[in-house]
N, C-alpha and C positions, 0 to 999 in steps of 0.2 A: 638552476636559478633557485634561489633560496625560497622556500615555501613559508608563508606566514603562519603563525600559531594562533589558537583561540586563547584569549586571556580568560581564565576562570573568574566567575563571581557568583555571589548567591542567586543572582537572576538566572544563571545557566545551571540547571540543577543537575547533580549526579544521580545515579540510580542506586538500587541496592546490590547491583552487580559490578559497579564501576571499578572496585578493588581487584576483582577477579579478572576484568576486561584488561587492565593495565597489566596484571601479572602475566597475562597470555600475550603481551606484546603488541597491544594496539598501536597503529602507526598514524591514524587520522581519525578525526571526529568531524561530524556536521552538528548542527543545532536544529533541534526538531521539537516543537512544542516546549520551548524553553528549556530543553534537556539534551545531555549528550548523547548522541547516536553514533556508534562506531561505523567506520566506512571502509578500512583497510587494516588488515593484520600482517600479511606477508607482502604480496603485491596484488594488484587488482586481479590480473590474469591467474595467479596461482591460487588465490581464494577462489576464483570461478571454477578452475578444475577441481579443487578439493570439494566445493559445494556439490558439484555434479557426480562425484565418485564415492564419497564417504558420508560422514554425518558432522553437522555443526551445531552448536549451541549458540543462539543469538540472544543478545541483550536489547529487546525492542520495548523496554520500558516506555519509551517515547510515544507509544501507541496508547496515550492516556485514555482511561474510562471516563465517561460521563455516566453516572447512574441516575436513572429516571424511575422513580417509584411513586405509586399512587393510583386512584382511580381514573385519573385522565392520562396516564402515561402513554398508553396506545394512541389516544387522540393527538397528543402534542407531536409524538413521533411521525404519525401520518402526515401531520401539517407540514413537515419539512421535506418529505420525499415523495416523489410521484410514484414510487413503487408501491405496490398493494400489500400491506402487512397484516392484512386481517387473517389470513390462514396461516400465519406463522405459529409453528409449534413451540412448546416450552424448552424443546432440546435443539432448536435451530439457529443458525446465524444467517443473516441476509446482508449481502453487499447492498448498501442503499446509497444512490446518488442523492446528496442533499443540497436543496436549492432555496433560494429566497422567494419572495412573492412575485418577482419577474421571471422565474425559471432559470435563474443562473446559479451555477454551482457554487457552493460555500464550503463544501467538504465532501468526501467520498468515504465515509466510514463503514465499519461492519457492526451491525446491530446484533446483540447477543440476548436472546429472550431467556431469562431466568425463571420467570413465573408469569401468571396472567397479568399483572399489573407491575411488573419490574424488568427493566432492561439495562444492559450496559451497552454503550455507544462507544466503540473503539475507534478514535478519531485520527484522521490524517492531520497535517500541520495547519491548524488555524484555531483561533480561541472562540469556537462555536458554543462552548458553555455559556457564553453570555447572550448568545442568540436565544438558546433554550430558556435561560432564565427571564429574558425580556418577554418572550412570548408567554410564559407561564404567568409572570406578574401582570402583563399588560391585558390578558384576556381572563384572568382570574381562574386559572386552571388548578385542580386539586391534585398537586404533584410536589414531590420534593427532588431538587436536582442538586447533585454535587459530585465531586471527584473523589471516588473511594481510593484506598490505599491498596491498589491492585498493580503489579508490575509484570508484564509479559515476558516469559522466556520461550523463544521459538526454537523447536528442533527441525533441522532441516537437512535434506539430502536423501539418497536412495537407500541409506541404511538407518534412517530415522525410525522406521517403523519397528526395527528390531530393538532399538534402544528404548522407544516408549513402551513396548511390550515388556521389557525387563523391568522397567520403572513402575508401571501402573497395571500391567496385566492385558491380556488379548482382548478384553471387552473394549479398551480404550484404542488399542492399536487397530482395531478392525472398525472404528467409527467411519460413517460415510462422510463425504465431503460437506463441509459447512453443517456439520452436526457436532454437539458437544456432549461430554459425560462427565459425571462427578467422580472425584477421587479424593482421598485424605492423605494429607502430608503433614508431619509435626502435630497431629490432632486436629488439624484444620480442614474443613471441606472446601475444595477448590474445584474449578472446572477446566477440562482440557477440551480444546476444539481442533477438529480436522480442517485447519486453515493456515494460511501463511503467505507472506509476500515473496513467493518464487513459484516456478512451475515444477520444482522437486517435490518428492514426498515431504509433507510438512504438517506439523503439529504446533499449536500454541497453547501454553500452560498459562493460565491466568492466576499467577501466584498472589494469594490474597494475605497481605501483611508483610511489610517491607523486612521485618525480622526473620522471615522464612526464606529470603532471597538467596543468601549465600549457601544455606544449607542444601537448597534445591539445586543449584548450580553445581556444587561439589558432588552430590549424588549421581548426577547425569554423567560427570567425568569419571567417577568411580566405576560405573556400570559399563562405560563405553571404551575402555582402554583398547581392547582388541579390534575395535571398530574404527581406530583412527579418528576419535572425536577430537574436534579442535573448536576454539571459540571463532565465531564467524559473525557475519553481518550482512545485510542486503547487498547484493553485487549488481552494480550498473550494467555490466555486460549481460548477466543472465536476465535481469528485468527488461532490458530492451528486447531481447531475443523472445522473450515470453510475452511482450504486449503489456507489461504492468504498468499502469500509468501512475505518474507522481504528481499529486495534486500541489498546485503552486509552481510546478514546473512544466508539466506537459499540458495541463488544463488548469483553469483558474476562474475566477468569478466574472469573466467575460464569456464563459462558454456554457451552453445548454448540456444536459446529459446526452442529447442525441448527437451533438457536434463532438462529444467525447468518445462516441462509438458505444454508449451504455444503453442504447435502445432495447437490446436484447433482454434487459432487466425489466423492461415496460412492455412486454409482449401483450399484456391484458389491457394495455392503455393506462393512461394517467388516473391515478385514484382521485375520486372526487374530494376526498379529505385533505388533499394536498393545497397549500395556499396558492400554488401556481397552477392549479388545474386548468382554468380557462385559457391562459397563455400557452402553456405548453402543448396543449391539443393543437395549436396552430404551428407548432414548431417540429413537428415529426419528421419532415424532410429537410435536413440541414443543408446549408449552402457551403458548409466547409466541414472537414471530418478528419479525425485523427487517423493516421495511415502508418503501416510498417514501411520502411524506406531502406533501400540499399544506396550507399554512397560509393561510387566507383572509384577506383584509383589505389594508391598506396594505403597501408594502414594508418589511421588517424588516432591521435590522442583524444581521450574521452572529452566529450563536449556536454556541458550542463547549462548553457546558456542559449539564447535564441539566435539562430542565423536565418536570413531571409532566402526563401526559394523563389526563384524567378523563372519565367517561360523564355523561349527563343527570342523574344522581343525586348527582354529586359524588364517585363512587368513583374511586380511582386505578386505572387499566387499562393504564398503560404510561408511557413516557417518551420524550420527543424529545432527541436527543444531538448533532445537527448540524442546522443550518439556514441559509439565506440566500435572498435575493431572486435569482430567475433572470431576467436580461434577455431570454434566448431564449424561455423558456416563459411569460414575463410573469406568474408567480405566486412566491410564497414555497415553496421546496422544502425538504424536511427528510427526515432518516433517523430512525426511531424503533423502538423495541421495544414491541410491542403484544401484549396478551393475546388468546389464540385466539379466544374467544367475540366479538371486536370486529373480526375481519378483513374482514367484509363491508364494502364501501364504502358502504352505505347507513346504516350505524350512526351516531349523533350523537356525536361526540367533541369534546373542548374542550381548549384550552391556556390557561393563566393566566399571562400576561406580567407583569402587575402588578395591583394591586388593582382598577384601572380599565380593564384592557386584556385582555379575554376573548375568544379567538378560536376559531371553529370549525375543525376539521382534518378532512381527507378523505384516505383511503387511496386513492392513485392508482397503480395497478400500470402504468399506461401510460408512467410516467416511464422506467422501466427495461425496458421491452419492446424 
């Protein structure tokens, strides 16, 4: 079956690396934050195997930055997240569930603290810059909020540490998880964080200035020839195996952080500075929850849309939002939102692909352990 293509326009932004991505043979794109995001280079499965054995350079410019700077920067950031950021260090990154006043998720970004009153918010796919601007204006906060010219290159895979050390030295390659360090490239100070959207060894280079993008890309490839370095991208199979949620796909603005399985980031409780403080304190025991799921039977084609989960009586008790065949686990792996009374692995749950294809599904917490 012929696959449709994306028609380009100025509303769908290219990135500083798009020319190199196309030269590397990108086969498909998605659109994320109004920008092109590569999704496949060779095949989904071949990209998956290479990611797990070598090193890849990802164009993830779509992780747009929102810069918040000023005396009220910490205050406004705390207003939108229940996670306590008061003890965040100047070299730390925090994964922060971002919520509205009702405690419902509007994004799940990574906050990067650059200084006492300065942050970059590396956002998932939604226009939350307008939410920040609205809060700042409506509450008279002393902050400046804008999108800086920062475009992330992510270095991914088991050999990424070697490549990062060749590029920036051991001090950067030895960074602890969710910490960042400063580097210089083309005479410009930039940061590199030990973070990324996979469960492989990963780093993210916050390339400051579009004019530096292709030089940075080319340098990584020149230093990684013997490491089998290739252009890559977030891989659907690997992210499902790893339990990495896609905002807008697996969770959205109908879910609380607790339903999304993010309660572990709120272990000290909901921060009092959060606008949803009162509501979220009553939502700590969710009635539905994101779960790792095995779909029985023959290998399936990737699923990136919702399918209803039913019990033995045919009642809808949840939904599958992402699924694919896992070559390493030798089963179909999935992410789903399941009602509380069916979290036990012994429950009989089913998925209807088509009228003639009904599959049993099994909650398998071992996937994400």
